[in-house]
MIPAKOL-161604 format. One record per atom (N, C-alpha, C): y, x, z. Coordinates in steps of 0.02 Angstrom, whole numbers, plus 50000, padded with zeros to 5 digits. Example, Ala and Ser with C-alpha at 12.3 -4.5 7.8 and 13.67 -1.06 7.14 Angstrom:
# residues 2
497165066050390
497755061550390
498355066050390
498885064250354
499475068450357
500025064550394
This chain:
# residues 398
505985427945106
506295424745133
505865421045164
505415419145142
504735413545167
504585416945209
504385423345202
504015428445263
504415430345316
504995429145310
505515428545368
505455423245415
505405416345381
505395412145404
504845410245443
504225413145425
503575412045448
503595416045511
503875422145509
503835426245556
504155423745612
504785421045602
505045418445658
504965413145692
504565409645647
504205403145678
503585404345727
503285410945703
502585413945748
502955415945805
503555418245794
503885422045863
504035416945907
504555410745889
504565406745923
504035401945943
503535400745923
502975397645939
502535402446015
502725408446003
502465413446049
502815413646121
503365412246106
503885411646165
503925404546205
503685399746169
503525391946197
503005394446228
502465396746214
501785398346234
501875400846309
502305405946303
502375410646362
502735407946403
503275403546385
503645400046436
503295395346459
502755390546442
502345386046463
501935389746516
501755394846502
501355398046537
501715401146621
502245404446595
502615406546652
502835400146697
503045394746679
503165388546706
502645386046754
502075386146732
501495384146758
501325388646831
501355394746807
501305400746863
501715400246918
502335398946904
502875397346948
502775391346980
502665386046952
502405380046994
501785381347043
501215385447030
500795385347065
500965390147124
501365394747104
501535400847154
501895398247210
502485392347179
502825389247239
502475385447275
501945381947250
501435377947300
501115381747347
500825386847332
500425391847370
500835394447422
501585395147392
502095399547459
502075393247516
502195387547472
502255380847539
501645379047581
501165381847552
500515379447592
500295385347626
500595391047602
500455397747663
501065395647716
501615394347704
501965394247755
501875388547807
501665381147770
501445376747809
500995379447850
500345382447832
499855385547875
500155389947940
500795394047926
500975397647971
501435394848030
501595387748021
502055384748041
501625382548122
501915382048173
501455379448229
501825371748260
501395367448266
501715359048280
502085361348334
501865363748391
502195363448460
502915366748457
502885373348403
503415376248415
503955371648354
503775367748317
504215363648276
504485358648303
503985355448353
504345349348405
504915353348448
504615358448465
505205361048547
505835362548493
505855365348422
506315366348383
506815359648379
506505353448366
506695348548353
507015345348424
506855345848463
507135344848542
507825348248570
507625355448547
508215358948550
508845357948507
508745355848443
509225353648397
509565347048411
509145342348451
509435336748482
509845338148539
509705341448580
509975342748652
510715346248622
510525351648563
511285354248547
511755349048521
511425344148489
511845338748467
512185334448531
511915333848575
511995330348620
512635334048663
512525339848679
512985344348713
513695343748666
513595345548605
514085343948548
514605338148567
514275332748561
514525327348570
514895325448645
514535327448683
514875326848764
515445331948759
515405337848732
516035339648724
516615339548689
516435334648638
517015332448598
517345326948636
516815322048689
517185317048721
517435320748780
517405325848823
517775330548853
518375332248835
518395335048772
519105337648750
519545330848719
519155325848711
519535319748695
519975318448756
519585317748816
519815314848883
520495321448886
520405325748896
520945330848913
521525330648868
521455328148799
522065326248772
522185321648781
521935316148816
522375309148827
522675312048887
522345315248929
522615318448989
523405321548985
523315325448951
523905330548926
524415325248883
524245320648857
524725317148824
524995311548874
524545308948930
524825302248981
525265306249034
525795301949057
526065303649127
525645307249177
525725311649211
525405313849265
525615308249326
526165304949342
526245301049394
525735296049386
525735291649330
525385287449309
524645288249333
524355293149306
523735295149321
523605296749410
524215299649439
524225299449506
523945292049537
524355287649531
524335281549542
523815277649527
523465279849471
522685277249458
522315278849498
522365285649521
521715289649557
521775286549628
522495286149654
522525282749725
522205276449730
522355271549686
522145265849681
521335266149667
521005270849633
520445270749639
520155273249706
520485278649748
520225280349803
520185274849853
520765270349853
520755266549897
520315260149901
520115258749829
519565254049823
518955257149851
518875262849842
518185267149851
518215268249939
518815268049962
518895268450033
518645260750076
519045256450028
518925249350048
518065247650052
517905249250010
517235247549987
516645251950049
516875258150046
516365259950093
516565256750171
517195254650195
517385251150265
516905245250270
516935241150188
516535234550209
515775236550204
515565240250172
514765242550175
514645244250248
515155248350280
515015249450359
514865245750394
515485238650386
515555233750431
514845229250410
514665228150355
513995224550344
513465227050371
513415233750374
512815238750408
512745236350469
513335236450511
513405235550586
513135229950599
513505223450565
513245217650584
512485215750570
512265219850511
511485217750503
511065220450561
511415227050585
511105231050651
511125226650710
511675223850706
511835220450783
511345212850777
511305209550721
510735205150708
510055206850711
509915212350691
509125213750693
509055214650772
509515218250800
509495219750888
509465212950926
509875210050905
509735201350923
509095198850933
508985199150861
508205195850853
507605199350878
507705205250877
507195209650909
507065207050990
507845207051027
507845204051086
507445197551100
507725193151062
507355186451055
506625185951050
506335191251016
505705190751007
505215194151058
505735198751094
505315202751146
505305197651193
505795192951202
505835188051259
505325182851234
505215179251192
504725174651167
503925178951177
503895185351163
503195187951163
503165187951256
503625187951290
503575188851347
503375181951395
503645176751346
503505170651393
502705168751365
502725170651289
502035168851286
501445172851320
501505179751331
501155182451378
501055179751444
501515177051473
501525173751533
501235165851534
501235161751467
500845157651474
500255157451453
499985163851421
499285165051403
498885166751475
499425168951525
498965172951581
498855166651636
499455160551623
499275156151667
498815151151630
498735151151574
498115146351539
497395150751555
497405155851563
496925159451589
496595158151646
497025157551687
497085155251757
496685149851764
497045145851732
496795136951733
496185135651698
496015137851637
495185141451634
494775143551680
494875148151715
494365150351754
494375145251822
494825143051829
494775136951892
494575131451864
494585128951802
494205122751766
493535125351751
493315131051731
492435132751730
492225133151806
492555137051856
492315135951906
492235130851941
492745124051928
492585117051940
492055114351909
491955115651839
491355114151793
490815116651833
490765121851855
490125124651880
489985120151945
490285119351982
490325113452041
490145107552029
490475104551993
490275097951974
489425097451946
489295101451898
488595101351869
488105102951922
488105106651966
487955108852022
487845100852067
488395097952086
488315093852118
488015086852069
488055086352009
487735081951953
486995082051971
486585086451969
486025090851977
485665087352038
486135087852083
485895084752163
486095077652169
486445074452103
486515065852129
486075062552094
485845056052123
485335052552082
485685048952034
485395047051983
485715044451929
485775037551937
486355033051940
486445026551950
486135021251901
485915015351912
485625009051879
486055007451834
485895005951774
486215002851726
486454995751755
487154993651749
487314987251748
487004981351714
486884976751732
486454969751692
487044969251635
486674967551566
486974966751516
487534960751523
487984960451503
488644954651508
488464949251454
488414942751467
488344938251426
488834934051419
489144933051341
489704927451339
489604921451312
489594916751338
489514910051308
490054905351290
490094901751244
490514897151232
490674892651295
491294889851302
491594884351344
491294878451332
491074874551382
490694868751370
491014863551347
490774861651284
491454855251240
491384849651274
491964846151261
492394842251306
492104835551259
491974829751296
491704824351246
492344821651226
492274819051157
492814815251128
493014808251129
492734806351197
493014799051227
493354801951294
493714797451297
494134797151369
494334790851389
494304789551463
494444782151496
495064780751470
495294773851436
495764769751434
495934764751477
496504762651507
496634755951533
496964751451502
496764744451485
496944740151482
497654735751515
497874731451487
498474729551525
498244724551580
497714721951588
497534719151634
497224722851699
497174730151686
496894734651727
496204736851719
495794734751676
495184736551674
495094742751624
494614746051601
494614753151578
494044751951521
494204755751476
493754755851412
493684762551395
493004761851330
493064770651325
493474771051247
493984775651259
494344776551211
494124784251169
493834782651093
493704788151071
494154790751036
494234798451025
494674802951004
494544804150942
494984804450902
494954807750835
495094815450815
494764819050785
494554826750794
495124828250745
495384833650756
495854837850702
495544843750697
495344846650647
494884853050631
495374859050642
495084863850662
495334870050667
494964873750658
494974878650602
494564884850587
494874892850605
494284895850648
494544901050672
494044906650641
494344909250568
494014914350543
494324922850538
493964925750558
494114934250567
494824932250635
495384935150601
495954934950654
496494930350621
496194924450584
496734920250569
496434912650587
496934909350605
496924901550613
497194897450568
496664893150538
496924889050494
496734881050525
497404878050523
497294870650551
497154865750491
496784860850494
496604857250438
496864848250471
497504848250469
497884842150500
497964836150436
497774829750437
497714825750380
498504822850387
498674823850315
499444819250304
499304811550295
498844809450301
498734802650304
499514798050338
499654799450390
500184795650419
500824798850411
500824803550341
501554808250351
501934801750314
502524801650334
503064797050290
503014796250217
503064803950192
503134804650114
502474805250084
501984804650126
501284804850100
501264796550084
501614793050121
501524785350123
501914782350073
502524786850082
503004784050023
502814785149944
502394791049937
502024792749883
501394789049857
501054786949906
500404780549906
500734774549880
501344773049905
501544765149891
501874766349821
502404771249803
502644771849737
501934772949681
501464776249708
500914777149654
500604768549624
500484765549685
500184758949672
500474755049648
501164753749650
501684750349617
501684752849540
501584758249535
501774762049456
500954758649412
500514758849466
499884758849438
499604750549426
500074746049452
500124739449467
499434737049505
499394741149562
498724739449614
499074736349681
498834731249705
499314727749783
498614728749825
498864730449872
498304730749943
498714726549995
498234725650037
498464722550102
498664727950152
498854725150215
499094730050263
498554735150284
497864734250281
497394739250293
497144743150239
497524741950190
497454746050115
496874743650083
496624737250095
496094736750031
496364733649966
496094734649911
496434732249853
496104724149834
496874719249837
496744712949830
496734711449751
497134714949721
497124712349647
497494717449610
497334718649538
497544723349486
497654720649432
498094724449377
498074720949315
497444722149269
497254716849259
496684716249211
496544717149160
497154718249120
497354720549049
497204727049055
497454729949101
497364739149121
496714741749134
496444736249187
495794739249212
495394733549214
494974733249157
494594726949167
494084727049199
493754731749222
493264732949267
493534736349347
493204734849407
493294738049453
493194747549452
492654747749425
492674754849399
493074757749372
493324754849323
493954757549259
494414757749321
494524753449367
495214752549394
495204759749456
494544761349472
494454768149525
494574773849492
494214774749432
494344780549388
495054782049373
495504774949343
496214778749341
496514778749392
496294776249463
496654777449521
496624786549540
495984786749549
495874794449557
496224799449504
496094797449435
496484802149380
497234803149402
497544796849424
498304796449434
498444800849493
498064799349556
498164804749619
497994810149595
497664812749556
497584821549546
498044824049499
498234820249461
498804819349416
499484821749441
499754816849494
500414816449530
500204817449599
500094825149613
499994825849698
500554825249734
500364822549800
501074821849835
501524829849850
501964829649863
502324835549867
502574835149946
502214839249999
502384839750077
502614845450084
503034846650121
503284853050146
502914856250199
502644852850236
502034855250294
501524857850251
501254855550191
500664856750167
500774860050098
501044864050099
501304868850027
500544874150035
500314875150089
499744880850085
499024878050077
499164869850053
498354866750050
498464863349980
497774863449952
497764859549897
497384853549910
497364847749874
497124843249888
496714838949823
496194837049830
495784833649782
495514825449801
495714822049759
495484814649765
494984812549756
494404808849763
493874807349758
493644799249786
493264795849751
492984789149793
492304791149829
492364789849883
491694790549937
491544783649965
491064781349937
490844774149966
491504768249952
491804765949990
492264759749977
492874762550003
493064771049995
493754771950021
493854778749964
494524780049960
494894784749911
494924790249978
494694795149971
494624801650010
494954807149978
495194811450015
495514816549999
495244823550032
495084829549987
494744834650002
495344841150004
495374842150075
495824846350095
495634855550095
495944858050050
495554864650034
496164871850068
496214875750105
496764879850123
496854885450056
497394885950058
497284893550007
497454899450053
497524906450017
497454912350048
498004913350097
498554908850084
499154910750138
499234906150184
498584900150192
498774894750238
498454897450323
498074905050319
498074906750374
498684909150412
498584909450497
498984913450539
498764915750591
498844922750599
498734927150667
499044923250736
498774924750795
498914922850846
499724923750860
499904929350836
500684929850844
501114926650814
500894923850742
501174918550708
501204912250730
500604910750767
500474903750797
501004902550858
501134906750869
501424908550940
502444906050936
502514907350868
503324906250836
503214898750844
504014895750834
504224889150831
504054884650774
504014888250724
503944885950654
503344887450599
502784888350664
502134890050632
501804883250596
501364883250561
500984876450540
500534873850611
500284878550640
499904876650694
500274874450758
500904876950764
501384874550811
501534866550787
501764867550732
502044859750693
501544854150710
500874856750705
500414852950712
500414849950781
500424856650823
500524852650917
501034848150935
501604848850890
502164845950915
501994838650900
501814837050834
501574830050806
501094826750855
500574829450868
499994826050918
500304825150982
500794828651000
501094828551067
501554821651069
501984821551008
502364815950977
501944809850993
501354809750976
501014803550966
500794800751018
500544808551056
500354804751125
500914802751168
501514804451169
501984801751206
502224795051181
502044793551133
502244787151087
501764780751109
501174784351102
500544778551129
500484779051203
500654784351233
500594785151305
499944785851332
499404789051270
498814792251291
498694795551235
498314801951250
497974805251202
497524804151152
497674804151097
497264800251047
496944806150999
496844810451002
496634817150954
496264822151000
495764826750968
495844832051002
495534837150957
495554843350976
495524848650931
494804851850919
494434851150853
493734852050840
493934860350799
493644863150856
493754871450816
492944872750785
493084876050733
492384879250696
492594886450699
492204889050736
492174897150750
491534900750720
492004904750685
491554909150635
491174913950682
490564919150672
490344923050711
490754929350723
491244928950676
491604935050696
492294933350722
492434929150752
493084926350773
493164921950852
492544925750882
492574923650936
493284924850982
493514931650974
494024932951020
494724929750984
494674929150941
495454922850901
495254916650919
494564914550937
494424907050965
494844907651044
494564912151074
494884912051156
495634913051158
495984916851116
496734916951099
496974911951082
496734907251043
497114900651038
496894896251062
496434895751105
496114890251158
496474892951213
496674896651239
497324899551287
497934896551274
498144897551217
498754894651176
498704886351191
498224883151178
498144875651157
498104873551228
497964875651285
497804874251339
498404871051380
498974874651374
499574873751422
499794864751376
499394863251311
499814859251269
499254851951311
498694854151354
498374847151375
498024843751336
497694847451262
497384843551218
496764845951220
496204842051221
495504842351240
495264846851155
494654851951199
494424855351124
493654855151125
493484856851064
492704855451057
492614861351005
492174866451040
492114872350985
491344870550968
491224872750898
490644871350875
490544876650821
489814879250791
489844883550751
490054882250695
490264887350632
490524885050597
490004879550538
489444880550541
489004877250503
488804870650531
488874868350593
488874863250625
489534858850622
490054861550617
490544857350627
490664849550586
490814844450616
490754839550569
491444839150545
491194836350488
491854836250423
491754842150395
491424846950406
491554853150357
491094853350302
491284856450257
490824856850192
490874864150165
490504868750204
490574876350180
490424876550115
490764880850066
490474882249997
490474889249987
489854893149973
489754899349963
489754901649894
490224907349876
490814908749910
491444904049898
491824904649942
492444899249925
492604898549997
493324893650015
493594891650070
493214887150101
493284884350169
493154878350183
493504872550161
493414866450163
493714860250152
493624855850212
494174851750208
494004845250255
494284838850220
493904833950243
494054828950214
494344821350248
494634818050231
495044812950256
494944806350221
495324800850240
495554794750207
496134794350185
496314793350132
496984792750106
497254786250125
497014780850144
497454775150163
497244769150109
496854769850067
496874765550010
495944764349990
495724758350005
495054756449981
495074753449928
494874755749860
494864751549803
494114748849788
493964743549846
493384740549825
493684733549857
493054728749855
493034722349892
492954722649954
493384718849990
493364719450055
492704716150092
492324718050123
491844715550158
491914709250187
491474704250182
491634696950234
491624699150289
491954695450339
491884695750404
491084692950431
490894696150496
490284693650515
490364686650531
489754684350532
489754677050540
489834676350630
490074670850654
490024670350720
489544665950735
489154667850788
488554665750808
488664656450835
488144652650823
488214645950839
487614645250880
487594639750901
487304635750960
486504637250937
486304635550879
485684635150853
485484643350835
485814647050810
485694654250792
486254660050846
485874662450886
486164666750932
486144673150892
486904676850894
487154683350869
486654688350898
486414691350842
485984698450837
485304695950866
484954690250842
484494688750864
483994686750814
483264688950816
482744687150767
482644680550758
482494677250698
482224671250686
481484672850713
């Protein structure tokens, strides 16, 4: 029994070994067959076969669609299908007719544009021919003029033009007294600056009603009394123990509460004590200048000044002012224009260089200024001159 089992075990082992060997051999054989089959396959032929298979699939799909369409036609009503086809035919005919009309219109438009272009080309050619004729004639005339210039003598140059300022008028005019005799009447200057194309008048507001009212109000507020000529007679000693303190407070109050004058909005005022007088320095702002066109208007600052001077001359029945022009080197033409304008007012004028104008203080850099008296003399009034006696003749040396 044991020997039989051993024999069966050996047989089973041998069979297992044989099966393993056969399986390995079959796998190697299959792999070898696949490799040989792949070596025999042509890549181009394989791609062609794939393309052929895809084409067959597409044909099959198209046949299925045609078959489904035929089934729908068989099922549907023939009259309905006929009407659908007739409507489709009409749509196609309408589209064809519209396309034909558009094509005809486009062809007509192109023909018209072509005709216009040909017409313009003909006109341009005619103009070119005319210009060529004119050019030839001008060239011929140029040659003739060149030959004539060569035969002509050169003329002598004219003498250089010399421009001079007009002669200044004297600031003194004869005036007649009540008894018929005449005396020298000295005129008061009114400064006018000509700078570039601008005209800047410097007229003093000393006699302006609002300026006089401001001056009287300020003196009353400060407790300072003056006579009719503006000389200070008395002041509050408790507030101003010394005349110097009184002058300092007066100048500070004037600079703090400036007068508001409508005609002098474009000017700035600065008060200071000069000698025995309270002086005002007048400085124009950037907007103070006026062109000759603006000066000629009725409400210009310069025209207003001329009206005031003319009114004073009419009241006094004589001319008491003259225009003293300060002319900068680049403003001579501006001076001539404004001088022609003021000649109609019959006011004397005196042109002077800007560095020599009386009463002017040029500051570099900065605007020009003019100085005038405010009508207040914050100092002791000088004693009147002694009258000559019989023993001492006036203006005589001992």
